[in-house]
C-alpha positions as CSV (number, residue, x, y, z in Angstrom):
1,X,6.7,-18.6,2.3
2,X,3.3,-19.4,1.4
3,X,2.1,-18.5,-2.0
4,X,-0.8,-16.6,0.0
5,X,1.3,-14.7,1.8
6,X,3.5,-13.5,-1.4
7,X,0.0,-12.8,-3.3
8,X,-0.7,-10.5,-0.3
9,X,2.5,-9.0,-0.1
10,X,2.5,-8.2,-3.9
11,X,-1.2,-7.4,-3.3
12,X,0.2,-4.6,-0.7
13,X,2.9,-3.1,-3.0
14,X,0.9,-2.4,-5.9
15,X,-1.5,-1.0,-3.8
16,X,1.2,0.9,-2.1
17,X,2.5,1.9,-5.8
18,X,-0.9,2.9,-6.8
19,X,-1.3,5.7,-4.3
20,X,2.0,6.8,-4.8
21,X,1.3,8.0,-8.5
22,X,-2.2,8.8,-7.3
23,X,-0.6,11.2,-5.0
24,X,2.0,12.2,-7.5
25,X,-0.9,13.3,-10.1
26,X,-2.6,14.9,-7.5
27,X,0.3,17.1,-7.1
28,X,1.0,17.9,-10.3
29,X,-2.9,18.8,-10.9
30,X,-3.1,20.8,-8.4
31,X,-5.7,18.6,-7.2
32,X,-5.7,18.4,-3.5
33,X,-8.3,15.3,-2.6
34,X,-6.7,13.1,-5.1
35,X,-3.7,13.8,-3.2
36,X,-5.4,12.8,-0.6
37,X,-6.7,9.9,-2.0
38,X,-3.1,8.4,-2.8
39,X,-1.7,9.2,0.4
40,X,-4.6,7.2,1.5
41,X,-4.6,4.5,-0.7
42,X,-0.4,4.2,0.8
43,X,-1.4,3.6,4.6
44,X,-3.9,1.3,3.6
45,X,-1.5,-0.2,2.0
46,X,1.2,0.4,4.8
47,X,-1.4,-1.0,7.8
48,X,-1.6,-4.5,5.7
49,X,2.2,-4.4,5.1
50,X,2.3,-4.1,9.2
51,X,-0.1,-7.2,9.4
52,X,2.0,-9.4,7.4
53,X,5.0,-8.6,9.2
54,X,3.0,-9.9,12.4
55,X,1.9,-12.5,10.8
56,X,5.5,-13.8,9.8
57,X,6.5,-13.5,12.6
58,X,4.8,-15.7,14.7
59,X,5.1,-17.8,11.7
60,X,9.0,-18.5,12.6
């Protein structure tokens, strides 16, 4: 795995965790907008992770 690939995976994981935290904070406050924003952040991270997995599959 290249350093660039590792950096991308770490950023995706960070974005996913940020989304989970944002979603949890929104739930705790009853802020549906923030909760939805957190879910959207998680979805973006999931899509990026899937793209990385495809790239990794073609490298093998």
